[in-house]
C-alpha positions as CSV (number, residue, x, y, z in Angstrom):
1,L,95.1,103.0,89.6
2,Q,95.1,104.6,86.3
3,K,91.5,103.8,85.6
4,D,90.6,105.6,89.2
5,S,92.7,108.5,88.6
6,L,91.1,109.1,85.2
7,R,87.8,109.0,87.0
8,L,88.7,111.3,89.7
9,S,90.3,113.7,87.2
10,I,86.9,114.3,85.9
11,Y,85.9,115.1,89.4
12,A,88.4,117.6,89.6
13,D,87.9,119.2,86.4
14,A,84.2,119.5,87.5
15,G,85.5,121.1,90.9
16,L,84.1,118.4,92.9
17,I,87.3,117.5,94.8
18,D,86.1,119.2,98.2
19,S,82.4,117.4,97.8
20,S,84.3,114.1,97.0
21,V,86.5,114.5,100.1
22,A,83.6,115.1,102.2
23,L,81.7,112.2,100.9
24,V,84.2,109.8,101.4
25,Q,84.9,111.0,104.8
26,Q,81.2,110.7,105.8
27,Q,81.7,107.0,104.6
28,M,84.7,106.5,106.8
29,L,83.1,107.7,109.7
30,K,80.3,105.0,108.9
31,E,82.8,102.3,108.4
32,P,86.2,103.3,109.9
33,A,87.4,99.7,109.4
34,N,87.0,99.8,105.6
35,P,90.1,100.3,103.8
36,S,88.5,101.0,100.3
37,S,87.1,104.2,101.7
38,V,90.3,105.3,102.9
39,R,92.1,104.3,99.9
40,T,89.6,106.2,97.7
41,L,90.3,109.3,99.9
42,A,93.8,108.6,98.9
43,D,93.3,108.4,95.5
44,I,91.2,111.9,95.6
45,Y,94.0,113.6,97.1
46,L,96.6,112.3,94.7
47,D,94.4,113.5,91.9
48,A,94.2,116.7,93.4
49,G,98.1,117.0,93.6
50,L,98.1,116.8,97.4
51,Y,100.8,114.1,97.6
52,E,101.7,114.2,101.4
53,E,98.1,113.7,102.4
54,S,97.9,111.1,99.5
55,F,100.9,109.1,100.9
56,T,99.8,109.4,104.7
57,T,96.3,108.2,103.6
58,Y,97.5,105.6,101.3
59,G,99.7,104.2,104.5
60,K,96.4,104.3,106.7
61,A,94.6,102.3,104.1
62,K,97.2,99.7,104.1
63,A,97.2,99.4,108.0
64,I,93.4,99.1,107.9
65,A,93.5,96.4,105.1
66,L,96.2,94.5,106.9
67,T,94.2,94.6,110.2
68,V,90.9,93.4,108.4
69,K,93.2,91.0,106.4
70,N,92.0,92.4,102.9
71,Q,94.9,91.5,100.6
72,D,93.4,93.2,97.7
73,E,93.2,96.5,99.6
74,V,96.6,95.9,100.7
75,Q,98.1,95.7,97.3
76,K,96.1,98.6,96.0
77,A,97.4,100.8,98.8
78,E,100.9,99.6,98.2
79,E,100.4,100.6,94.6
80,G,99.4,103.9,95.5
81,L,102.2,104.6,97.9
82,R,104.7,103.2,95.3
83,F,103.1,105.7,92.6
84,V,103.4,108.7,95.0
85,I,106.9,108.0,95.8
86,S,107.7,107.9,92.0
87,L,106.0,111.1,91.5
88,Q,107.7,112.9,94.2
89,K,111.0,111.5,92.7
90,D,110.0,112.8,89.3
91,L,109.2,116.3,90.8
92,E,112.4,116.5,92.7
93,R,114.3,115.8,89.6
94,G,112.5,118.3,87.6
95,A,112.9,121.0,90.3
């Protein structure tokens, strides 16, 4: 997740979050049962600081991965979910 997050932060710095979201959403329309695309969208939301959207989207990625029996993507989605929960707890403590 950290390597993906670093890559996505480059997109954010370049102001490419919206176009990245659009590209991934197009891919999701082409392959709705591809948990990797959904997880990538969750990663983009996470990088943009959209934690609720990220959490919801990681959940969708996990559900799809379970349906298509892709254990690698299940683990990646679960890692993302845990990371978002950790971030939200840290934010609550700091508020």
